[in-house]
N, C-alpha and C positions, 0 to 999 in steps of 0.2 A: 647520685648526687653530682652536683656540678663541680668543676675544677675550682678550688678556692682562689687561685690567682686570677682566672677569667672573671669569676664573680666579683672580685675586688676591683678589677679594672672597670667592669660595667657599673658598679656602685660609684666609683670616682667620676665617671663620665655623667651619670645621672645627677650627681652632686653639682657638677658644673652647669647643668641646665637649670637645676632648681635654685641654686644659690650663686648666680653669676657674679654678684658684687664682691663676694668673698674671695673670688679668683681675679678680681680686677677687670672683669669683662663688663661691657655695657649691658644694661638690662632694659626691658620694655617699658619700665616706669620712669626711666631717666631721660629727660628731654635735653638734647644738645642744641644749643643756640647757633652753633657754627653752620649747620646745614639745615635746610628745610625738608630734608628727606627723611621719611619714616623707614625705619629698619623693618625687614621682614624677619621676625624672630622664630619662625616655624622650624627652619633647618639651620641650626647654628654650628654644625660640625666643622665647616670650613673656617668660621670665625674663631672657634675654640682652637683649632690647629694653628691658625696664624698668631693669635694673641699669646698662646701658651707654649710656643715652640721654643726650645726643644722639649722642655718639661717644666712643671712647677710643683712645688710641694703643696700637699694638702694642708690647708689652714687647721690650726689646733681645734677650733670650734666645730669644724666639720668632721673631724676624725671620730667623734662620738656617734655621729649619725650614719657613718658608713655601714656599720653592721646592720642597722635597721633598713637602710636602702638595699643592701644585698639581700636581706630576707624578703623585702617587698618584690624585688625583681625575680627571685627564685620562685616565690608563690605565684607571681604573675605568669610565669612560663609554665607552671604546672596546672594552672586552672584551665578547665575545659569550657571555654566561653560558648562554643557552639551548642552543647547540650543544655546549658543554662538558657540560652536565647531561644532554643526550640521549645523548652518547657514554659517559659514565661510568655513568649510570643510565638505560638505555633503558626507555621506557614499554611496558607490556604491554597497555595499553588501545588499542583500535583507534580511530584518529581518524575524524571524520565524513567528511572528504574522501576517505579511503581506502575507506570503505564505499561512497561514491557511485561511485568508480572501479570497484570490484568488482562493484557491481550492474549497471553498464553493460556490462561485459565478460562477465558470466554469460550473457547472452541470446544 
C-alpha cells in the first residue's frame, strides 16, 4: 500500500491539473485578450509552482474529490497496461528473446 501522505500530495497535484480555476490558475478554455500567445497547457508544473508559491489551501469543493483522485491514481499505478495491450493488440513483430530461443532449438 502507498504512503498516505504521498498519495494525498499526488491527489492534490492532480486536482490542480483537473480543476485549475478552483485554484486561480489559468485554464485552456479561458482566453486572455492581453496577449495573442496561446499557452502550452501540457506541462503545467512550473506554472503551478509559480502561481501557488509557497502553498495554497485546497478549496472546500475539491476536498470531497481528493479521495476519489487518490484511488484513481493508486489503481492507475497498479494496473498492468502492458499485458492488457498485448492481449488486446498482440504484436506481430518477433521479439529478440524469441529469436534467440528459436536459433538455439534449430540446431
